[in-house]
C-alpha positions as CSV (number, residue, x, y, z in Angstrom):
1,M,5.1,-19.1,-12.3
2,R,6.5,-19.5,-8.8
3,L,5.1,-17.9,-5.7
4,L,7.2,-16.0,-3.2
5,E,5.0,-15.1,-0.3
6,L,7.3,-13.1,2.0
7,T,6.9,-10.0,4.1
8,L,10.3,-8.9,5.4
9,P,10.8,-7.1,8.8
10,T,11.2,-3.5,7.5
11,A,9.4,-1.4,5.0
12,A,12.7,-0.6,3.2
13,E,13.5,-4.4,2.9
14,N,10.0,-5.0,1.4
15,I,10.3,-2.3,-1.2
16,A,13.8,-3.4,-2.1
17,L,12.8,-7.0,-2.5
18,D,10.7,-6.4,-5.6
19,E,13.6,-4.7,-7.2
20,A,16.1,-7.3,-6.1
21,V,14.1,-10.2,-7.7
22,L,14.0,-8.2,-10.9
23,D,17.8,-7.7,-10.8
24,E,18.3,-11.3,-10.0
25,A,16.1,-12.4,-12.9
26,E,18.2,-10.2,-15.3
27,A,21.4,-11.6,-13.9
28,T,20.3,-15.3,-14.1
29,G,18.1,-15.2,-17.3
30,D,15.2,-16.7,-15.4
31,V,12.2,-17.5,-17.6
32,E,9.8,-19.0,-15.0
33,G,8.7,-15.9,-13.5
34,T,7.8,-15.0,-9.9
35,L,4.7,-13.8,-8.2
36,R,5.6,-12.1,-5.0
37,L,3.0,-11.3,-2.3
38,W,3.3,-9.3,0.9
39,E,1.4,-7.1,3.3
40,S,2.9,-4.3,5.4
41,P,2.0,-4.7,9.2
42,Q,2.2,-0.9,9.6
43,P,0.7,2.0,7.4
44,L,3.1,3.0,4.7
45,V,3.3,5.5,1.9
46,V,5.1,4.5,-1.3
47,I,5.8,7.1,-3.9
48,G,6.7,6.8,-7.5
49,R,10.2,7.0,-8.9
50,S,9.6,10.5,-10.3
51,S,7.1,11.7,-7.8
52,K,7.5,15.2,-6.2
53,I,7.0,14.4,-2.5
54,A,5.7,17.8,-1.6
55,E,3.0,17.6,-4.2
56,E,1.8,14.1,-3.4
57,V,2.4,13.5,0.3
58,N,1.4,15.2,3.6
59,L,4.8,14.7,5.0
60,E,4.1,16.5,8.3
61,V,1.2,14.1,9.0
62,C,3.3,11.1,8.2
63,R,6.1,12.2,10.5
64,A,3.7,13.0,13.3
65,E,2.1,9.7,13.0
66,G,5.3,7.7,12.4
67,I,4.3,6.5,8.9
68,E,7.3,5.8,6.7
69,V,7.4,7.3,3.3
70,L,9.6,5.4,0.7
71,R,10.2,5.8,-3.0
72,R,9.9,2.8,-5.3
73,A,11.8,2.0,-8.4
74,S,8.8,2.2,-10.7
75,G,6.8,5.1,-12.0
76,G,3.3,6.2,-11.1
77,A,1.8,8.2,-8.2
78,S,1.8,7.7,-4.5
79,I,-0.1,4.9,-2.8
80,V,-1.0,4.0,0.9
81,A,-0.3,0.5,2.0
82,G,-0.7,-1.3,5.3
83,P,-2.9,-3.9,7.0
84,G,-5.7,-4.6,4.6
85,C,-3.7,-3.9,1.5
86,L,-2.3,-6.9,-0.3
87,M,0.8,-6.0,-2.3
88,Y,1.8,-8.1,-5.3
89,A,4.6,-8.1,-7.9
90,V,5.3,-10.1,-10.9
91,I,8.7,-10.5,-12.5
92,L,8.3,-11.7,-16.1
93,S,10.8,-12.5,-18.9
94,Y,10.5,-11.0,-22.4
95,A,11.8,-14.4,-23.7
96,T,8.7,-16.0,-22.3
97,Y,6.3,-13.1,-23.0
98,P,7.7,-11.0,-25.9
99,Q,4.6,-8.8,-26.1
100,L,5.6,-7.3,-22.8
101,Q,8.2,-5.1,-24.5
102,L,5.3,-2.9,-25.6
103,M,4.0,-0.9,-22.5
104,D,0.3,-1.0,-23.5
105,Q,0.6,-4.7,-24.0
106,A,2.3,-5.1,-20.6
107,H,-0.6,-3.4,-18.9
108,K,-3.1,-5.3,-20.8
109,F,-1.5,-8.7,-20.0
110,V,-0.9,-8.3,-16.3
111,L,-4.1,-6.6,-15.5
112,G,-5.9,-9.3,-17.6
113,R,-4.3,-11.9,-15.5
114,L,-5.6,-10.1,-12.4
115,L,-9.1,-9.9,-13.7
116,A,-9.1,-13.6,-14.6
117,G,-8.5,-14.4,-11.0
118,L,-10.9,-11.8,-9.6
119,R,-13.9,-12.2,-11.7
120,P,-15.1,-15.5,-10.4
121,L,-15.4,-13.7,-7.1
122,L,-16.5,-10.2,-8.4
123,P,-17.8,-10.3,-12.0
124,D,-18.1,-6.4,-12.2
125,V,-14.3,-5.6,-11.7
126,E,-12.7,-3.9,-14.7
127,I,-9.7,-1.9,-15.9
128,A,-9.9,1.9,-15.9
129,G,-7.4,4.5,-16.9
130,T,-3.9,3.3,-17.7
131,S,-3.4,0.8,-15.0
132,D,-6.1,0.8,-12.3
133,L,-8.5,-1.8,-11.3
134,V,-12.0,-0.6,-10.4
135,R,-15.4,-1.8,-9.2
136,G,-18.4,0.5,-9.6
137,G,-16.2,3.3,-10.7
138,K,-14.1,3.2,-7.5
139,K,-10.4,2.2,-7.5
140,F,-9.2,-0.7,-5.5
141,S,-5.9,-1.4,-7.3
142,G,-3.2,1.0,-8.5
143,N,-0.3,-0.5,-10.5
144,S,3.0,0.5,-12.0
145,L,6.0,-1.1,-13.9
146,R,9.7,-1.0,-14.3
147,C,11.3,-2.2,-17.6
148,K,14.8,-3.6,-17.9
149,R,16.7,-5.2,-20.7
150,T,15.4,-8.7,-20.5
151,H,12.7,-8.6,-17.8
152,L,9.7,-6.6,-16.4
153,L,8.6,-5.8,-12.9
154,Y,4.9,-5.1,-12.6
155,H,3.5,-4.5,-9.1
156,G,0.6,-2.9,-7.3
157,T,-2.0,-2.7,-4.6
158,L,-5.2,-4.7,-3.8
159,L,-7.3,-3.0,-1.2
160,Y,-9.6,-5.3,0.9
161,D,-9.7,-4.0,4.4
162,L,-7.5,-0.8,4.5
163,P,-8.6,2.0,6.9
164,L,-9.7,4.3,4.0
165,D,-9.7,7.5,6.1
166,L,-5.9,7.1,6.2
167,V,-5.7,7.9,2.4
168,P,-6.8,11.7,2.5
169,R,-4.8,12.2,5.7
170,V,-1.4,11.2,4.2
171,L,-1.9,11.9,0.4
172,G,-2.4,15.3,-1.2
173,T,-4.4,15.6,-4.4
174,P,-2.5,13.8,-7.2
175,P,-1.2,16.2,-9.8
176,R,-2.1,13.7,-12.6
177,Q,-5.5,12.1,-12.5
178,P,-7.1,9.7,-14.9
179,E,-10.1,11.1,-16.7
180,Y,-12.5,8.5,-15.1
181,R,-11.7,9.9,-11.6
182,E,-13.6,13.1,-12.6
183,R,-11.5,14.9,-9.9
184,R,-13.2,13.1,-7.1
185,P,-11.5,13.4,-3.7
186,H,-9.8,10.3,-2.2
187,A,-12.8,9.5,0.0
188,E,-15.1,9.2,-3.1
189,F,-12.6,7.5,-5.3
190,V,-11.0,4.5,-3.5
191,A,-12.7,1.5,-2.1
192,N,-12.0,-1.9,-0.6
193,L,-13.0,-5.2,-2.2
194,P,-15.7,-7.0,-0.3
195,V,-13.6,-10.2,-0.1
196,G,-11.3,-11.7,2.7
197,R,-7.6,-12.0,2.4
198,E,-7.6,-15.8,1.8
199,A,-10.1,-15.4,-1.1
200,L,-8.0,-12.7,-2.6
201,L,-4.8,-14.8,-2.3
202,S,-6.5,-17.8,-4.0
203,A,-7.7,-15.4,-6.8
204,L,-4.2,-14.3,-7.6
205,L,-2.8,-17.8,-7.6
206,N,-5.6,-18.9,-9.9
207,G,-5.1,-15.9,-12.2
208,W,-1.3,-16.5,-12.5
209,Q,-1.6,-20.3,-12.5
210,C,1.1,-20.6,-9.7
211,T,2.0,-24.2,-9.3
212,E,5.3,-23.9,-7.4
213,S,6.6,-22.0,-4.4
214,R,10.1,-20.6,-4.0
215,E,11.9,-20.4,-0.8
216,A,15.1,-18.7,-1.7
217,W,15.2,-15.0,-2.2
218,P,18.1,-12.6,-3.0
219,E,19.1,-11.6,0.5
220,E,22.4,-10.0,-0.4
221,L,20.8,-7.8,-3.2
222,V,18.1,-6.7,-0.8
223,A,20.6,-5.7,1.8
224,N,22.6,-3.7,-0.7
225,L,19.6,-1.9,-2.1
226,V,18.5,-1.0,1.4
227,A,21.9,0.3,2.3
228,E,22.5,2.2,-1.0
229,K,19.0,3.4,-1.7
230,Y,15.9,2.6,0.3
231,A,17.2,3.6,3.8
232,Q,18.6,6.8,2.5
233,I,16.7,10.2,2.8
234,H,18.4,11.4,-0.5
235,W,16.5,8.7,-2.3
236,N,13.2,8.7,-0.5
237,E,12.8,12.4,0.0
238,R,14.6,13.9,-3.0
239,I,12.7,16.7,-4.8
């Protein structure tokens, strides 16, 4: 597994990079895998591929406060990112991990690696719902995936110092909720991990056994995805 720790200048480029690394892996047949880490310097809302923006996002508030709303290539519900929210993505090959072709096994494998890194710091973290990580029944990590022919993209959030009052301001009540949430409002449901950023980074590297770094990234693919998709209102705000 190789580490790509890279935050690009714009939100659109950062959302595009996860998909670009997936597309690159498909094209090259990469079997080593990549762990990508980044953190948005500004508040950001990222909605799922099939999300209905009017149901999940307080768009007027986002516009008034200058908070970008972008649609990702994977499924799941809307999330809030920004300073204090570490974003991760792993791109994995089915040739290396054939079990990932089964969706339930993909969730189990990736979340299990995350837990392996986090539990030496916080023994009580656990999986809840389909793809959440929680501590004390409160969610600190939401995750989603995109499956292609030969590779998988699995990515998500890790909250450690996000201003949590931002979440109910910019997100509506999600139309689909895991049972363990018990219909709690955002303020009673999400929480930050009580660890610093460097400790969280080390936990991820240990969990994924990253031994190498990669410097090159698919710049042309990112530029194309931004121009064709992530900078376009018809993609980000489609109904």
